[in-house]
C-alpha positions in Angstrom: 68.1 125.9 106.5 65.8 123.3 108.2 65.7 121.4 104.9 69.5 121.1 104.8 69.7 119.9 108.4 66.9 117.3 107.8 68.5 116.2 104.6 71.9 115.7 106.3 70.4 113.4 108.9 68.5 111.3 106.3 71.1 111.0 103.6 74.3 109.0 104.3 76.5 111.3 102.1 79.0 113.7 103.5 81.6 116.2 102.2 84.1 115.2 104.9 86.5 113.6 102.4 86.7 116.8 100.3 87.1 119.0 103.4 89.9 116.7 104.7 91.7 117.0 101.3 91.3 120.8 101.3 92.7 121.0 104.8 95.7 118.9 103.9 96.5 121.2 101.0 96.2 124.3 103.1 98.5 122.8 105.7 101.1 121.8 103.0 101.1 125.4 101.7 102.0 126.6 105.2 104.5 123.9 106.1 107.8 123.8 104.1 108.8 120.1 104.9 112.2 120.9 103.5 111.0 120.0 100.0 112.0 121.9 96.9 108.5 122.6 95.7 104.8 122.2 96.3 104.4 119.2 94.1 107.1 117.2 96.0 105.2 118.0 99.3 102.0 116.6 97.8 103.7 113.4 96.7 105.3 113.1 100.2 101.8 113.3 101.8 100.3 110.6 99.6 
């Protein structure tokens, strides 16, 4: 565990972008947005 914390402070990389994308997909699954299907909601978001 200590290695991962030390590594996260030393290396400028993050998984924040992937986490954000996953969160948007989960929100879109829960929110209808009056779109006919899931693909249309993804296109609306981008």
